[in-house]
Phi, psi and omega in degrees: 000166172249158178262177185299323184291321177294320179297317182295331179299329183258005184287133180266337178287157173300148179241126182237142173277136172255103179117158177231167180117197188297317179297317178296321177302313183294318180294317180296320178299316180292320177299316178298319180297323184268358180078026178269121184279127172259130186262343182181177182222133173229163182223166178292157176306136182096344179244006183280292181053196180254084185211167180237152174227116178052039177090352179261133172288129183284122181255168166275167178297318179296321177296321178296322179294324179295322183280314191251343184070247178271137181201167177270132180256129173250107178295127192233024178211170180245146177196148171243009181288127184304320182293327177291315180296321177296323178294322176298316179296324178295318178298323182294341179289335183241342184222149174287126184234133171236158173234086183303135181277119171234140186290147175294320180231149180082176186246351182284122179267138181280078178252187183296322178298317179297315181298319179292320180298323185249025184302315182298315180295320179296317179292324178292320177295317178302320183292341180276348184291145195262351178211168184294324179296320178298317179295324177294317177300316179300311182298309186294320181287327174295316177301318178299313181302328182277315186255354176074009182273112185287351175300331177297323180289318178298329185287343185234006184282152176222160173297145184300318184300329185299315181291318180297316184284320186275332185254306185285321177050057180293151184217163178303140179089352179295137172273130191240128173249112184258103180265108189097059187290343178051240184256015179095003185296321182283331173296313180298320179295319179298313180298320179298322185284320187264342180081290180243099183281163168274220179286138177238126171241128179239129183243126181217125185281326187283124184300321181289318175298322180298321177297321178293321177302312179297316182294316185284342182252016176303138182092349177253133182280098179229156170258113183255133185232123179271088183198168170264163177249132183211200181263005178206157175268101189200212167236145181225155175288141182209156175250111184263114186237008179055041179196188173288356180278354176301144185209171180279000176260118178168181184250357176284147175251134182219150179297141177241149175232168177244158175300319181298324178290328181283336185259014181299324183243004182222131174268110182274133178274334186213131177234129174253126180251115169215076194242033166052053174097354179258018183302312182296317178298320180296319177299314180299321178285359177242020185304312181299317181296316181295316180293321186277313190260341180051052181290153168295142182221136169247120184234122179300141185236026189230009183275319180237153184296330182274002179303328186296336178241327184294323182290303181295324180294323181289316179297317178298323177299318182287320186210089184291354179287343184296137162276136184243124178239159180222132180221154178234123176274160177302117180191141172239128357286223189275036173284174185056039168252124190228152166263145176236131181238122180219152173260120183251000000 
């Protein structure tokens, strides 16, 4: 097969980016590197205004149709909002649309060369999955990463509640370690689900997000820690953006903690990892905890291209008793794809 980047090299129709921002920057940079010509940029209604992006005047979709007629659309942003996804589906009725996969963190793109280079690791990770749905999610999302066709994502998505209820089976009294506490949304969701929680520790590196976390969880007994999670208790480089866009790529220095240091006095029943590219480091820093306590774990699998194999292989190395599941929630591109680890 060929990947999306190889296909775009031979495309004769004009190619336009749909969206501006970090994702569009990464896609445009890769297209420039490969010699793929981008002809224009358009944005959703309300985001057009009188502005330019990387030298292109930002148009509306209708304006782009007037100028170019038929063209290839490259979706260049992420969203789980139903109205946005419906608008994308509407565009697909009249124009060919792809969503090229570019990593949230790191520079390695999951293209055909990457897949061939890591074929053995990908197949080993695939072999560890515990049910047919997990294998389908793995297959469909890998195909999407290679060919950019979002129909693969629609084919494997499930409601978020389904995975939490059917796999994690959280219960009252569970001790919860929230790695990547953001604004407190996952703490609030955990409390809503279990009713009476046990001990809750929430770790969030971004100071502004941390303030929101404290404010939004007032009245809930939690231990909140303003730090990043890594494989050592030290300081690490980080990019602080006061949003979900904070990442492990950056020039800011922030204190780091490990799961093992956090679990010295608490046995956590459930750990959620959404640590913007530091998932593997966080797992390594939790080796003792994982081997000793066997907590239920939800680990994000979409920040780096090697997450698909490095995460399940490392957890399996530490504790081969885990059942490993994979699910994808409605989101474009393939964000909100997670691994679930449970002892059954």
